[in-house]
N, C-alpha and C positions, 0 to 999 in steps of 0.2 A: 783735330789731328790725332789725339790719343786713341779715339775710337778706330781710326784707320789703321793705326799700328796694331791694336789688339785684334782687329779682324784679320790682318795679315798673319799674325801669330797663330790664330785659330786654324787657318788654312794650312799653315806649316805643321801644326800639331797633327792634323788629320793625315797629311802626307807622311809625316815621320812614323806614325804608328802603323799606317797602311793596313794590311790584313794579317799582320804577323801575330796578333794577339788572339787567342781562342776565346770564344764566348764562355764566360765562367759558368760553372755549374756548382750546385751546392756541395760544399767541401766537407767531407767526413774525415777528420784527422784521427788516426788510431791513438788510443790512450794507452800509454805504457803502464806497467805496474806501479812505477814511481809516481806517475801522474794521477793514479787512482785516488791518492790521498788529497789531491788538490784539483778536483774536477773544475773548479771555478777558473783555473788558469789554462784550461785546455785551449780556448780560443778567445782572445781578448781583442775587441775592436773599439775604435773611438769615433764618435760622431760629434761634429761641432764646427766652430768657426776659427778665426785667427788665433784665439786663445788656446785652442786645442792643437792647432797645426804647429805651434811654436814660433809664430810670426813675431818678430821684434824689430825695432828700429826701422820701421816702414819697409819690411821685406822678409823674404824667406831665403835661407841658404842652409846647407847641411849642418854647419856648425851651430846654427840656431835650432834646426829641427831635432838635433840630437839632445836638446834640452827641453823639448816639448814635454809637457807633463805625462802624456801617455807613454812616450818612449822611455822616460825616466822610470815610470812605474813598471813597465815591462822588464827593464833591466833589474830592478829590485826584486821582481818576481822570478828572475832567472830565465825569462823567455825572450829577452831582447834580441837574441840571435835569429829568431824567426818572426819578429814583429815587422811586417812589411811597411816601408815608408816611401813616400814619393821624393826621393832625395834630389836636391838641387845643388849642384856643385858651385864652387867659387867662380865668380864673385857674387852669385845669387841674383834673384829677381826682386826688384823693389817697385814701389808705387810712385816715386818722385818723377815728374815729367821733366825731361831734359829739353834744352833748346834745339838740339839736333835730333830730329825724329828718326834717324837711322840707328839710334842707340837706345838701349833699355838700361835704366839705372839699376845699380845694385842697392842693397840696403844702406842706410846711413852708417857711418863710422865716426868714432870720436877722433877729432884732429885737434891740433893746438889752437885752431881758430874756432872750435866748437863742432857740433854735429854737422856732417856734410856728406854728400855723395863723393866718394873717391875712386870708384870703379864703375865701369859700365860694360855692356856687351853689345856687339852689333846685332840688330834685330834678326838678321838672317842666320845668326850663330847661336841663338838662345836655345834651340832644341838640343844642342850639344851639351848643355848643362844638366839635362835630365838623365842622370846616369842609371836610374832604375825604371825608365819608361817602359821597358819590355817585360816587367814583372808579370808572370803569367796568370795572375789572379788579382782580384781587388786588393788594394792596400789595407792594412789593418788600421792605420791612422787615415781616416777618410775625411778629416776636417778640411774645410775650404775657407780661407780668409775671405771675409765679406759675406758669408752665408747667414741667412736668417732662418726662422722656423719654416717659412714657406719653401725656401730653397731645399731644405732637407727632404721635403715631400715631393717636390715637383721638378727641380732643375736637373737637367741632364747635360746640357751644353750651354755655354754662355758666349754671346758675342762681345760682351763688354768686360768680363772678368776672366782673364786667362787662367787663374788658379783652379777654376772648375774643370777646365780641360786638362790641366796638368795632373790633377788628383783623380778625377773620374775617368778620364781617357775615353770618353764617348765620342762617336758611336761605336768605336772599334772594340769596346769592352762590354758589349751587350746592350748599350743604351739604357742603363739603369741609373736611378737616382742614388744619392748618398745612402739613404735608408735601405734601399733595395740591395745595394752592393754590400752593406753590412750584414743583412739578413741572409743573403745567399751563401755566406761563409759559415752558417750554422754556429754562431758565437755562443760562448758560455758566459761571457761578461761583456757588457756594453758600457763604456764610459761616455756619458752624455752631458755636454755643456753647450747649450744653445739658447738664444733669446737676447743676448747682449746687443746684437745688431738690430733688434726690433726697437731700440731706443737710442743707441749710441749716436746715430746720425744727427739727432736733435741737439745733442750736447756739443759735438765737434763742428757743427755748422751754425753756431751762434743762436740756438734756440728756435730753430725751425720745427715747430711742434707737429707739422704734417709728416715728419719723418717717423713718428711714433705709431707702431701697430696698435690697433684698437684692442681693448681688453678682451672682447668677444672673439676676435680673430686669433689672438694669442692663445686663449683657452682651447678653441676648436683645433688649432694646428698642433699644439703640444699634446692634446689628448689623442689626436690621430696618430702621432708618432708613438706614444706609449702603448696605445691599444694595438697598433700594428705589430709592435715588438712582442707583446704578450700573446697575440693570436698566432704569430708565425714563427715563434721561436720559444725555446725554454731558457733563454738567457736571463741572467740576473742583470740588473741595471743599477748603476750609481750615477746620480745626477747632481749638478751644482746649481745654485740659485744665482741671481744677478746682483752684482755690486751696484752701488750708486755710481752711474757713469759721470757724475759731476765731481767725484772724489778722486780724479786722476790728475796728474801734473799738467796735461794738456789744457785743463780747465783751471786748476787752482794754483799753478806754480807762481803766477804773477800777483797773487793776493798780497804779496809783501809790499807792493807799491801803493796800497790803499791807505789813506789817512782819514781819520775822523774829523770832519769839519762841523761837528755839532748839529745845528739845525739843518745844514745842507746834507748831512749824512756822510757815509763812507764813500770817498771818491778816489780813483787812481790819480796819481800825481806824476809830474816830471821827475825822472829818476836818472841816476848816473850809471856808470859801467859796473858798479858793485851792487846795483839794484837798490840803492839807498835814495830816499826822497831828497831832492835838492832844495836847500834853504836859500831863498832869494832875498831874505831880509838882511840888510847890512848891519842892523842893530842886533848885537849878540844877545840882547835881553829878551828877544822874541823871535819867532820863526814865521816864515812865509813860504808855504808850499803852494804850488800852482796846479790845479786840476788839469788833467788831459782833456782835450776836446773830443766829445763823443757824439754820435748820432742819437743814441738811445739815452733815456733817463732811467734812473733806478738800477744802474749796472752794479752787479755784485762780483762778476768775474770778467777779466780780459784774457782772451785765449792766447795760447803760447805763440802761434804764428805772428801775432802782432809784434813780437820782440824784434824780428828781423826788419820789418817795415819801419819800426820806430828808429832803428839805428841807421838805416839806409836812406829813408825818404823823409823822416821827421813826421811820420803819421801820428796824429794826436797831439803833437807839440803845439801849444797855443801861440797864436800871433798876438800882436800888440792890441788889436781891437778886443779879442777875447780876454786878454789879461786885464785891460782897463775895465771892462764890464765886471769882471770878477772882483777887482779891487773896490769898485763902487759898491758891490753887494756887501762887502765887508765893512762899509761905512766910510770909505775914503772919499774925499772931495773929487769931483769929476776931473777938474783941471790937473790936480796933483796926480790922480790915477793915470792920466794920459802920459804925463812926463815920466812917471815911474815905469809904466809899461814899456815905453820906448827904450829906457835904460836897461830893463830886464832883457828885452829882445837882443840888444847889442851884446849883453853878457852871454846869452845863450849861444849866439853865433861864434863868439870868441872861444867858447869852451867846446865847440864842435857839434852843438845841437842845431837842428834845423827847424826854426819856428814856422812850420808850413801853414798852420791854421787849418789843416785838413782833418776833419773829424774821423775818429775811428768808426768804420762802418759796422752796422748791426750784426753782420755775420762773424765779427771778431769779438763780440761781447755777449754776455748772458745777463739778463736782468734777474732780479729776485723772483719775479713771477714766473719766468721761464724755468728757472732752477726748481721751483716748487712743483711746477707741472711735470718736469722730467722725473723728479723724485717720487711724485705721486704715481706716475706710470710704472716705475720700478717696483714700488710697494705693491701695486696691483698685480704685476706679473709674478712677484714672489709669493703673493697670496695664492695665486692660481697654481704655481709650482708646488706649494705646500699641500693644497687640496688634492691635486692629482697624484702627488707622491704618496699620500695616504691611501688613495683609492687603488693605486697600482702597486702598493707596497715597495716603494723605491726609497732607499736611503739618500739623504741630500747633504751635500757638502755646503757649508754656510760660507760661500765666497763673499757675501756682503759683509758679514762680521769680520772676515779676514782682512779685507781692505780697510775697514774702519780701524781695526787694531794696528795695521801697518802705518796708518796716518797718525794715529794718536800716540802710541808708545813703541812702535816698531815690532819686528818679529825676527828673532835670531840675529839681532844686530843690524838688520836691514831697515831702511826707512822708506816712506812713500814719497820722498821729495824728488824733484827733477834733478837730472844729472849735474846741471850747472850749480846746484845748491848743495849737493852731497855726492861728489864724484866717486868716492870710495864705497859708500854704503847703500846707494839707492837700489831698490828692487825693480825699478822701471827702466825700460830701454830708452833709446835716444828719441823716439817719437813721442814720448810722454803719454802714450795710451796703453802700450803693451808691456808686460813684464820683461826683464832681462833673464839671464841664466839663473841667477839666484832667486828671482821672483817666481820663475817656473818651478824651481825646486821646492819652494815653499808651498806652491799649489799642489805639486805632486804629493808632498807629505800630508796635506789636508785630505786628499783622496785616499791615500794609503791608510790613514787613521780611520776614515769612514768605512773602508772595505774591511779592515781588521775588526772593527767594532760590529759591523753588520753580519759578517760571514765567518769570522775567525774561529769562534768556538765550535760552530757546527761542522766546519770543514778542516779543522786542524791547521788553520792558516794564520801566519804571523809575518807579514811582509815587513822587512826592516825599513826604517826611516832613512832618508838621505841626509848626509852631512852637508847642510847648506853653506857652511863656512868656506868650503872649497871653491865656491864661485864668487866670493866677495872680491871687490876691486877689479871687476871685469874691464872697466874703462881705463884703469891705470895701465894695464897691459896693452890695451888697444892704442893708447897714446904712444907708447913706445914703438908699436908695430907700424903705425901709420904716420909718424912724425916725418915731416919733410915732403910728403907726397902731395902733389897738386890736386885740388878738386876740379871738377869739370866746370866750365863757365856758367855762372849764375845758379849752379845747383843748390848752394847753401841758401840762397835767397828764398827758394821754394821748398826747401827740405821739410820744414815743419808743416807745410800745407799738404805735402804729398800723401800723408797718411789718410787724409780725408777721402781720397778717391774711392776706396773700396767700401766705405761705410756710409756715404751719403747716397740715398737711394736714387735720387733723380739722375745721378751721374752713371748709373748702371743701366 
């Protein structure tokens, strides 16, 4: 059904743009005397994916795009007024699939009941949200949510991902790729952050390692991008590496429900509304935690979308047979275990839990082996980025180290925790994958620091840093704004799954 909706949107985009947009030609922007001092700022373009587009909370909307790190950098450079953006007006375009196919969800918003879709737009009205659709040249921020390395080189129009058509506006804008649209503008500086989606799908889809681009293809494609830029432009390039995609709240937020069972290892257990393990032992001198029922063994992470299913259907909550078997493993007599298991089940039901006995499917868990394979892939990609950065003389923003610092000690008072665990200070948006306004400001500062270090002395450049504190507490304000507004039917149930759509390759 979603593919039908997106195909309909593609036809609407083509009709909307019509023949009103001229085919772009190489743009030569006059350099004023004031700009002579900072030739690097003459023409800045950005190439990338959702992280560069400013995507957050499973969607794009102007209030998010204004906090994309390229737009923030352009503002700090003093060129924000001429930095072309593919603005999407309220309520925005999200990736959560609604029960009514005639409506397109907006991004997630923070409500008193948690992250949910609170707004939508009729499918036949979505084009009205694109307020800058007739911008007469390619945008300066050309990033497309869901793009991978291959997309930068080859994709012009997409049947499955409407953001390609929103940003690239093909075939009416010359039928050029993201890279071609960047180069035709004769850029002086290219902000390049790409490659995350060559591995992210494996993490958010429960360890499907077929989602990972091969190391050879990654090298070939990235080198093609860098060599093309060097051959066809005189632009400077600043590039970022890839964080561990297992170090995001979508993957690690529920690590708090794991308990050490000694010889049985670390296992996720039945937990309460405060994410605290439930003690089923009536004897206060000892504790009895019950593992959740899982399809896979060796699980090290339970993914965030599990949370909703746990509350609504009892997914993973053990039944009496599973509980009895576990108690026997701990050394309890079989007859005693059966009686105690029945008593525990009755207690669960009385407290609002649903002991369904349905195991957590493997697409909602990551095993230790899967995590290691994903981290190995990221390490390999970053090694390639480092090699090619040296070959093509490209300074690199260490995004991997940034995320590790955010998770360990925080940055500027922000944490890497999920919003339900740190409402005021999280740097992540409601989807648990992408940064929020403050998180993007931190990323912008990392790029600014790298640009100043690499080019500042030679070009008399000193771009000021952003005060990240101004964005803190984003969801406290959002709670006030959206309190009392009803969410669409069943939207919250699928809200945390919605982000997967753009980043799991088989769905594209």
